[in-house]
C-alpha positions, 0 to 999 in steps of 0.5 A, a space after each residue: 358179283 351182284 350183277 351176275 346174281 341179279 342176272 341169274 335170279 332174273 333168268 330163274 324168274 323167267 324160267 319159272 314163269 315160262 314153266 307156268 305158261 307152258 303147262 297145258 292147264 295153266 296153274 297159278 303160283 302157290 305160295 306158302 308163308 311159314 310163321 311160328 304159329 302156322 302156315 298161310 297158303 296163297 294162290 297168286 293171280 299171275 294172268 290177272 295182275 302180272 306186274 304185281 305178282 312178278 314183283 312179289 315173286 322177285 322178292 321171294 326168288 332173290 331172297 329179298 324177304 329174308 327179313 320179312 315179318 308181319 308187324 301191323 294189324 288193323 281191326 275195329 278197335 284200333 282205328 278210331 281216327 278213320 271214318 272208313 274202317 278196314 281189317 287187315 294184317 300187314 307184312 313185308 320189310 317194315 316201314 323204314 327204307 330197307 336195303 333189300 327193297 326193289 324199285 316201286 312198281 306200276 299200280 294195277 287197279 282192281 278195275 284193271 285186274 278184276 281182283 277184288 279185296 275179299 276175305 283172304 285177298 293179298 294186296 300191296 300196301 302203298 302211299 301214292 299210286 306207283 309207290 308199292 314195292 315190298 309191303 303187302 297185306 291180307 284182308 280179313 272179311 270183304 274190304 270193298 273200300 280198298 277197291 278202285 273207287 273205294 274211300 279208304 285212300 283219298 285218291 280213289 285208286 284203291 290197292 293192287 290185289 293180286 292173290 288169295 289165301 286158300 288155306 290158313 285164314 285161321 292163322 291170319 285171324 290169330 295174328 290179327 288178335 295178337 297184342 298190339 299198340 296203335 296198330 303195331 304188333 307188340 312182338 313182330 311175327 317172323 315169316 318165311 315165304 316159299 314158292 310151292 309150285 
């Protein structure tokens, strides 16, 4: 049964991507993140970062983000141990291994894609290169140290940026300002992610 479901969702993803490619004017996928405090709308750069975008869409189409939530916020006051500071909110299935998590994907650097970590950029959280799977973050303000060659991660490979918030940065900032301890939200924000087009 799981095998049939996997085939069905794979075919659905392929048909969705074929539909995108067949349009006279190719449109990037638009994603809506529904939260209790408002919507965040993103455009995903499928042509620039196909591996990362396909992975993200797979989570949505296969309903693997049913348990998705924002749980981590990083701002200037809660990272005293870091010389290179950033500002992001992070979401996904959580820090612990989750049964809905897919296999890690190949790391698409900003050098390869040209998608830089600007204000509102969505990107993949990771440890080593090639370990990103379900966890993602949204940048608040430009974050050049997260790009290829940046110093936030010692390996210098940066993170895999793959899209941009086009509406709802006020919601992102509101989430960043919620109560937290050691970068973890006191109360996680449940989210529901849908494909708009």
